[in-house]
LOKEKE-748777 format. One record per residue: x, y, z of N, C-alpha, C in turn. Coordinates in nm, 2 decimals, padded with zeros to 4 digits. Example, Ala and Ser with C-alpha at 12.3 -4.5 7.8 and 13.67 -1.06 7.14 Angstrom:
BEGIN
n.xx:01.32&n.yy:-00.57&n.zz:00.78&ca.xx:01.23&ca.yy:-00.45&ca.zz:00.78&c.xx:01.32&c.yy:-00.33&c.zz:00.78 $
n.xx:01.28&n.yy:-00.22&n.zz:00.71&ca.xx:01.37&ca.yy:-00.11&ca.zz:00.71&c.xx:01.29&c.yy:00.00&c.zz:00.79 $
***
This chain:
BEGIN
n.xx:-03.98&n.yy:-06.67&n.zz:09.02&ca.xx:-03.86&ca.yy:-06.67&ca.zz:09.10&c.xx:-03.74&c.yy:-06.59&c.zz:09.03 $
n.xx:-03.73&n.yy:-06.60&n.zz:08.90&ca.xx:-03.63&ca.yy:-06.53&ca.zz:08.82&c.xx:-03.49&c.yy:-06.59&c.zz:08.85 $
n.xx:-03.49&n.yy:-06.71&n.zz:08.84&ca.xx:-03.36&ca.yy:-06.80&ca.zz:08.84&c.xx:-03.33&c.yy:-06.84&c.zz:08.69 $
n.xx:-03.20&n.yy:-06.85&n.zz:08.66&ca.xx:-03.15&ca.yy:-06.89&ca.zz:08.55&c.xx:-03.07&c.yy:-07.00&c.zz:08.56 $
n.xx:-03.08&n.yy:-07.13&n.zz:08.49&ca.xx:-02.98&ca.yy:-07.24&ca.zz:08.50&c.xx:-02.93&c.yy:-07.27&c.zz:08.35 $
n.xx:-02.80&n.yy:-07.28&n.zz:08.37&ca.xx:-02.75&ca.yy:-07.29&ca.zz:08.23&c.xx:-02.68&c.yy:-07.43&c.zz:08.22 $
n.xx:-02.71&n.yy:-07.50&n.zz:08.13&ca.xx:-02.65&ca.yy:-07.63&ca.zz:08.11&c.xx:-02.52&c.yy:-07.64&c.zz:08.01 $
n.xx:-02.40&n.yy:-07.67&n.zz:08.06&ca.xx:-02.28&ca.yy:-07.67&ca.zz:07.98&c.xx:-02.31&c.yy:-07.77&c.zz:07.85 $
n.xx:-02.24&n.yy:-07.73&n.zz:07.74&ca.xx:-02.25&ca.yy:-07.85&ca.zz:07.64&c.xx:-02.19&c.yy:-07.97&c.zz:07.66 $
n.xx:-02.09&n.yy:-08.00&n.zz:07.74&ca.xx:-02.03&ca.yy:-08.13&ca.zz:07.78&c.xx:-02.01&c.yy:-08.14&c.zz:07.93 $
n.xx:-01.99&n.yy:-08.28&n.zz:07.98&ca.xx:-01.96&ca.yy:-08.29&ca.zz:08.10&c.xx:-02.05&c.yy:-08.36&c.zz:08.20 $
n.xx:-02.16&n.yy:-08.37&n.zz:08.13&ca.xx:-02.29&ca.yy:-08.44&ca.zz:08.20&c.xx:-02.32&c.yy:-08.58&c.zz:08.15 $
n.xx:-02.26&n.yy:-08.61&n.zz:08.04&ca.xx:-02.30&ca.yy:-08.74&ca.zz:07.96&c.xx:-02.30&c.yy:-08.86&c.zz:08.08 $
n.xx:-02.40&n.yy:-08.94&n.zz:08.05&ca.xx:-02.42&ca.yy:-09.06&ca.zz:08.14&c.xx:-02.48&c.yy:-09.03&c.zz:08.27 $
n.xx:-02.51&n.yy:-08.90&n.zz:08.29&ca.xx:-02.58&ca.yy:-08.89&ca.zz:08.43&c.xx:-02.71&c.yy:-08.87&c.zz:08.43 $
n.xx:-02.78&n.yy:-08.91&n.zz:08.53&ca.xx:-02.92&ca.yy:-08.86&ca.zz:08.55&c.xx:-02.93&c.yy:-08.70&c.zz:08.56 $
n.xx:-03.06&n.yy:-08.65&n.zz:08.53&ca.xx:-03.06&ca.yy:-08.50&ca.zz:08.54&c.xx:-03.03&c.yy:-08.44&c.zz:08.67 $
n.xx:-03.08&n.yy:-08.51&n.zz:08.78&ca.xx:-03.06&ca.yy:-08.47&ca.zz:08.89&c.xx:-02.92&c.yy:-08.45&c.zz:08.94 $
n.xx:-02.82&n.yy:-08.50&n.zz:08.87&ca.xx:-02.68&ca.yy:-08.47&ca.zz:08.91&c.xx:-02.62&c.yy:-08.42&c.zz:08.81 $
n.xx:-02.66&n.yy:-08.35&n.zz:08.70&ca.xx:-02.60&ca.yy:-08.25&ca.zz:08.64&c.xx:-02.54&c.yy:-08.16&c.zz:08.69 $
n.xx:-02.42&n.yy:-08.11&n.zz:08.64&ca.xx:-02.33&ca.yy:-08.00&ca.zz:08.70&c.xx:-02.40&c.yy:-07.86&c.zz:08.60 $
n.xx:-02.46&n.yy:-07.77&n.zz:08.66&ca.xx:-02.49&ca.yy:-07.65&ca.zz:08.59&c.xx:-02.43&c.yy:-07.53&c.zz:08.64 $
n.xx:-02.46&n.yy:-07.42&n.zz:08.59&ca.xx:-02.44&ca.yy:-07.28&ca.zz:08.63&c.xx:-02.56&c.yy:-07.22&c.zz:08.68 $
n.xx:-02.57&n.yy:-07.15&n.zz:08.80&ca.xx:-02.70&ca.yy:-07.11&ca.zz:08.84&c.xx:-02.70&c.yy:-06.96&c.zz:08.89 $
n.xx:-02.80&n.yy:-06.90&n.zz:08.85&ca.xx:-02.79&ca.yy:-06.74&ca.zz:08.86&c.xx:-02.92&c.yy:-06.71&c.zz:08.95 $
n.xx:-02.92&n.yy:-06.65&n.zz:09.05&ca.xx:-03.05&ca.yy:-06.59&ca.zz:09.10&c.xx:-03.06&c.yy:-06.46&c.zz:09.06 $
n.xx:-03.14&n.yy:-06.41&n.zz:08.96&ca.xx:-03.14&ca.yy:-06.28&ca.zz:08.93&c.xx:-03.18&c.yy:-06.16&c.zz:09.00 $
n.xx:-03.27&n.yy:-06.20&n.zz:09.11&ca.xx:-03.32&ca.yy:-06.11&ca.zz:09.22&c.xx:-03.20&c.yy:-06.09&c.zz:09.30 $
n.xx:-03.13&n.yy:-06.17&n.zz:09.35&ca.xx:-03.01&ca.yy:-06.17&ca.zz:09.46&c.xx:-02.87&c.yy:-06.12&c.zz:09.38 $
n.xx:-02.88&n.yy:-06.15&n.zz:09.25&ca.xx:-02.75&ca.yy:-06.12&ca.zz:09.17&c.xx:-02.64&c.yy:-06.20&c.zz:09.18 $
n.xx:-02.66&n.yy:-06.31&n.zz:09.26&ca.xx:-02.55&ca.yy:-06.41&ca.zz:09.26&c.xx:-02.54&c.yy:-06.52&c.zz:09.16 $
n.xx:-02.42&n.yy:-06.54&n.zz:09.12&ca.xx:-02.40&ca.yy:-06.67&ca.zz:09.02&c.xx:-02.30&c.yy:-06.77&c.zz:09.10 $
n.xx:-02.37&n.yy:-06.90&n.zz:09.08&ca.xx:-02.30&ca.yy:-07.01&ca.zz:09.14&c.xx:-02.26&c.yy:-07.10&c.zz:09.02 $
n.xx:-02.14&n.yy:-07.13&n.zz:09.00&ca.xx:-02.09&ca.yy:-07.21&ca.zz:08.89&c.xx:-02.04&c.yy:-07.36&c.zz:08.94 $
n.xx:-02.06&n.yy:-07.46&n.zz:08.85&ca.xx:-02.04&ca.yy:-07.59&ca.zz:08.91&c.xx:-02.14&c.yy:-07.64&c.zz:09.01 $
n.xx:-02.25&n.yy:-07.63&n.zz:09.01&ca.xx:-02.37&ca.yy:-07.66&ca.zz:09.10&c.xx:-02.44&c.yy:-07.79&c.zz:09.06 $
n.xx:-02.47&n.yy:-07.87&n.zz:09.14&ca.xx:-02.54&ca.yy:-07.99&ca.zz:09.11&c.xx:-02.71&c.yy:-07.94&c.zz:09.09 $
n.xx:-02.75&n.yy:-07.98&n.zz:08.98&ca.xx:-02.91&ca.yy:-07.95&ca.zz:08.97&c.xx:-03.00&c.yy:-08.00&c.zz:09.09 $
n.xx:-02.95&n.yy:-08.09&n.zz:09.16&ca.xx:-03.02&ca.yy:-08.14&ca.zz:09.30&c.xx:-03.01&c.yy:-08.01&c.zz:09.39 $
n.xx:-02.90&n.yy:-07.95&n.zz:09.41&ca.xx:-02.91&ca.yy:-07.83&ca.zz:09.51&c.xx:-03.00&c.yy:-07.72&c.zz:09.46 $
n.xx:-03.04&n.yy:-07.72&n.zz:09.35&ca.xx:-03.14&ca.yy:-07.61&ca.zz:09.30&c.xx:-03.30&c.yy:-07.65&c.zz:09.32 $
n.xx:-03.33&n.yy:-07.76&n.zz:09.25&ca.xx:-03.46&ca.yy:-07.82&ca.zz:09.25&c.xx:-03.52&c.yy:-07.87&c.zz:09.38 $
n.xx:-03.41&n.yy:-07.92&n.zz:09.49&ca.xx:-03.43&ca.yy:-07.96&ca.zz:09.61&c.xx:-03.43&c.yy:-07.87&c.zz:09.74 $
n.xx:-03.49&n.yy:-07.74&n.zz:09.68&ca.xx:-03.49&ca.yy:-07.65&ca.zz:09.80&c.xx:-03.66&c.yy:-07.62&c.zz:09.80 $
n.xx:-03.70&n.yy:-07.57&n.zz:09.94&ca.xx:-03.82&ca.yy:-07.53&ca.zz:09.94&c.xx:-03.88&c.yy:-07.43&c.zz:09.86 $
n.xx:-03.81&n.yy:-07.32&n.zz:09.82&ca.xx:-03.84&ca.yy:-07.21&ca.zz:09.73&c.xx:-03.89&c.yy:-07.29&c.zz:09.60 $
n.xx:-03.81&n.yy:-07.36&n.zz:09.55&ca.xx:-03.84&ca.yy:-07.42&ca.zz:09.41&c.xx:-03.98&c.yy:-07.53&c.zz:09.44 $
n.xx:-03.96&n.yy:-07.62&n.zz:09.54&ca.xx:-04.08&ca.yy:-07.73&ca.zz:09.54&c.xx:-04.22&c.yy:-07.65&c.zz:09.60 $
n.xx:-04.22&n.yy:-07.53&n.zz:09.64&ca.xx:-04.35&ca.yy:-07.48&ca.zz:09.71&c.xx:-04.39&c.yy:-07.38&c.zz:09.62 $
n.xx:-04.34&n.yy:-07.31&n.zz:09.50&ca.xx:-04.38&ca.yy:-07.23&ca.zz:09.43&c.xx:-04.43&c.yy:-07.25&c.zz:09.29 $
n.xx:-04.48&n.yy:-07.39&n.zz:09.27&ca.xx:-04.53&ca.yy:-07.44&ca.zz:09.13&c.xx:-04.64&c.yy:-07.36&c.zz:09.10 $
n.xx:-04.70&n.yy:-07.35&n.zz:08.99&ca.xx:-04.61&ca.yy:-07.36&ca.zz:08.85&c.xx:-04.49&c.yy:-07.28&c.zz:08.82 $
n.xx:-04.40&n.yy:-07.33&n.zz:08.76&ca.xx:-04.29&ca.yy:-07.25&ca.zz:08.70&c.xx:-04.28&c.yy:-07.23&c.zz:08.56 $
n.xx:-04.24&n.yy:-07.12&n.zz:08.51&ca.xx:-04.24&ca.yy:-07.13&ca.zz:08.36&c.xx:-04.09&c.yy:-07.13&c.zz:08.32 $
n.xx:-04.05&n.yy:-07.23&n.zz:08.24&ca.xx:-03.93&ca.yy:-07.26&ca.zz:08.21&c.xx:-03.90&c.yy:-07.26&c.zz:08.06 $
n.xx:-03.79&n.yy:-07.20&n.zz:08.01&ca.xx:-03.76&ca.yy:-07.18&ca.zz:07.86&c.xx:-03.62&c.yy:-07.23&c.zz:07.84 $
n.xx:-03.62&n.yy:-07.25&n.zz:07.71&ca.xx:-03.49&ca.yy:-07.30&ca.zz:07.65&c.xx:-03.47&c.yy:-07.20&c.zz:07.55 $
n.xx:-03.35&n.yy:-07.13&n.zz:07.58&ca.xx:-03.28&ca.yy:-07.00&ca.zz:07.50&c.xx:-03.19&c.yy:-07.04&c.zz:07.38 $
n.xx:-03.20&n.yy:-06.97&n.zz:07.30&ca.xx:-03.11&ca.yy:-06.98&ca.zz:07.17&c.xx:-02.97&c.yy:-06.95&c.zz:07.20 $
n.xx:-02.93&n.yy:-06.86&n.zz:07.29&ca.xx:-02.80&ca.yy:-06.81&ca.zz:07.32&c.xx:-02.78&c.yy:-06.79&c.zz:07.46 $
n.xx:-02.65&n.yy:-06.76&n.zz:07.50&ca.xx:-02.66&ca.yy:-06.74&ca.zz:07.65&c.xx:-02.74&c.yy:-06.61&c.zz:07.68 $
n.xx:-02.78&n.yy:-06.62&n.zz:07.81&ca.xx:-02.86&ca.yy:-06.52&ca.zz:07.86&c.xx:-02.78&c.yy:-06.42&c.zz:07.95 $
n.xx:-02.80&n.yy:-06.28&n.zz:07.91&ca.xx:-02.73&ca.yy:-06.17&ca.zz:07.99&c.xx:-02.83&c.yy:-06.08&c.zz:08.02 $
n.xx:-02.77&n.yy:-05.97&n.zz:08.08&ca.xx:-02.87&ca.yy:-05.87&ca.zz:08.12&c.xx:-02.95&c.yy:-05.79&c.zz:08.00 $
n.xx:-02.89&n.yy:-05.81&n.zz:07.88&ca.xx:-02.96&ca.yy:-05.75&ca.zz:07.75&c.xx:-03.05&c.yy:-05.84&c.zz:07.67 $
n.xx:-03.05&n.yy:-05.97&n.zz:07.73&ca.xx:-03.13&ca.yy:-06.06&ca.zz:07.65&c.xx:-03.30&c.yy:-06.02&c.zz:07.66 $
n.xx:-03.36&n.yy:-06.03&n.zz:07.54&ca.xx:-03.49&ca.yy:-06.01&ca.zz:07.53&c.xx:-03.57&c.yy:-06.15&c.zz:07.55 $
n.xx:-03.62&n.yy:-06.17&n.zz:07.66&ca.xx:-03.69&ca.yy:-06.29&ca.zz:07.70&c.xx:-03.81&c.yy:-06.30&c.zz:07.63 $
n.xx:-03.86&n.yy:-06.22&n.zz:07.58&ca.xx:-04.02&ca.yy:-06.24&ca.zz:07.53&c.xx:-03.99&c.yy:-06.30&c.zz:07.38 $
n.xx:-03.86&n.yy:-06.29&n.zz:07.32&ca.xx:-03.86&ca.yy:-06.34&ca.zz:07.18&c.xx:-03.73&c.yy:-06.44&c.zz:07.17 $
n.xx:-03.66&n.yy:-06.46&n.zz:07.26&ca.xx:-03.54&ca.yy:-06.53&ca.zz:07.22&c.xx:-03.55&c.yy:-06.66&c.zz:07.26 $
n.xx:-03.65&n.yy:-06.74&n.zz:07.30&ca.xx:-03.64&ca.yy:-06.87&ca.zz:07.33&c.xx:-03.69&c.yy:-06.96&c.zz:07.20 $
n.xx:-03.65&n.yy:-07.08&n.zz:07.24&ca.xx:-03.70&ca.yy:-07.18&ca.zz:07.12&c.xx:-03.79&c.yy:-07.27&c.zz:07.17 $
n.xx:-03.82&n.yy:-07.28&n.zz:07.31&ca.xx:-03.92&ca.yy:-07.36&ca.zz:07.37&c.xx:-03.96&c.yy:-07.30&c.zz:07.51 $
n.xx:-04.07&n.yy:-07.29&n.zz:07.56&ca.xx:-04.12&ca.yy:-07.23&ca.zz:07.67&c.xx:-04.24&c.yy:-07.33&c.zz:07.71 $
n.xx:-04.25&n.yy:-07.37&n.zz:07.86&ca.xx:-04.34&ca.yy:-07.43&ca.zz:07.91&c.xx:-04.37&c.yy:-07.40&c.zz:08.05 $
n.xx:-04.50&n.yy:-07.43&n.zz:08.10&ca.xx:-04.54&ca.yy:-07.41&ca.zz:08.23&c.xx:-04.53&c.yy:-07.55&c.zz:08.30 $
n.xx:-04.46&n.yy:-07.58&n.zz:08.39&ca.xx:-04.43&ca.yy:-07.70&ca.zz:08.47&c.xx:-04.50&c.yy:-07.68&c.zz:08.60 $
n.xx:-04.57&n.yy:-07.77&n.zz:08.63&ca.xx:-04.65&ca.yy:-07.79&ca.zz:08.75&c.xx:-04.58&c.yy:-07.90&c.zz:08.87 $
n.xx:-04.50&n.yy:-07.96&n.zz:08.83&ca.xx:-04.42&ca.yy:-08.07&ca.zz:08.92&c.xx:-04.30&c.yy:-08.10&c.zz:08.87 $
n.xx:-04.20&n.yy:-08.17&n.zz:08.94&ca.xx:-04.06&ca.yy:-08.18&ca.zz:08.92&c.xx:-04.06&c.yy:-08.28&c.zz:08.81 $
n.xx:-04.16&n.yy:-08.39&n.zz:08.79&ca.xx:-04.16&ca.yy:-08.48&ca.zz:08.67&c.xx:-04.17&c.yy:-08.41&c.zz:08.54 $
n.xx:-04.25&n.yy:-08.30&n.zz:08.55&ca.xx:-04.29&ca.yy:-08.21&ca.zz:08.43&c.xx:-04.16&c.yy:-08.16&c.zz:08.37 $
n.xx:-04.08&n.yy:-08.12&n.zz:08.47&ca.xx:-03.93&ca.yy:-08.04&ca.zz:08.45&c.xx:-03.84&c.yy:-08.14&c.zz:08.38 $
n.xx:-03.84&n.yy:-08.26&n.zz:08.47&ca.xx:-03.77&ca.yy:-08.36&ca.zz:08.38&c.xx:-03.80&c.yy:-08.41&c.zz:08.25 $
n.xx:-03.93&n.yy:-08.42&n.zz:08.22&ca.xx:-04.00&ca.yy:-08.43&ca.zz:08.10&c.xx:-03.95&c.yy:-08.33&c.zz:07.99 $
n.xx:-03.93&n.yy:-08.18&n.zz:08.03&ca.xx:-03.89&ca.yy:-08.09&ca.zz:07.95&c.xx:-03.76&c.yy:-08.09&c.zz:07.92 $
n.xx:-03.67&n.yy:-08.13&n.zz:08.00&ca.xx:-03.53&ca.yy:-08.15&ca.zz:07.98&c.xx:-03.51&c.yy:-08.27&c.zz:07.89 $
n.xx:-03.59&n.yy:-08.37&n.zz:07.91&ca.xx:-03.57&ca.yy:-08.50&ca.zz:07.81&c.xx:-03.62&c.yy:-08.47&c.zz:07.68 $
n.xx:-03.73&n.yy:-08.38&n.zz:07.66&ca.xx:-03.78&ca.yy:-08.34&ca.zz:07.52&c.xx:-03.67&c.yy:-08.26&c.zz:07.45 $
n.xx:-03.59&n.yy:-08.20&n.zz:07.54&ca.xx:-03.50&ca.yy:-08.10&ca.zz:07.46&c.xx:-03.37&c.yy:-08.19&c.zz:07.44 $
n.xx:-03.38&n.yy:-08.30&n.zz:07.48&ca.xx:-03.27&ca.yy:-08.39&ca.zz:07.48&c.xx:-03.13&c.yy:-08.32&c.zz:07.55 $
n.xx:-03.16&n.yy:-08.26&n.zz:07.63&ca.xx:-03.02&ca.yy:-08.21&ca.zz:07.71&c.xx:-02.95&c.yy:-08.31&c.zz:07.78 $
***
């Protein structure tokens, strides 16, 4: 799908993941939306109907020059939304 979701360092304390405020970028369309609820991203047909997804946790902010093949700390294949929540929980985001 070529989507990037960036979690801020602060501002989501005490919230459930579904209600986190994030920055979202659709790399195929080139648009960036800041201050979006994670629910608005994962609760769309495109996300729900295209499992499995490969998700990664990157060392530094991602930009057009990022080397995706070696710049991650954790990468997983998720097959359902519960596995996505587990991924975030395991990262302690």
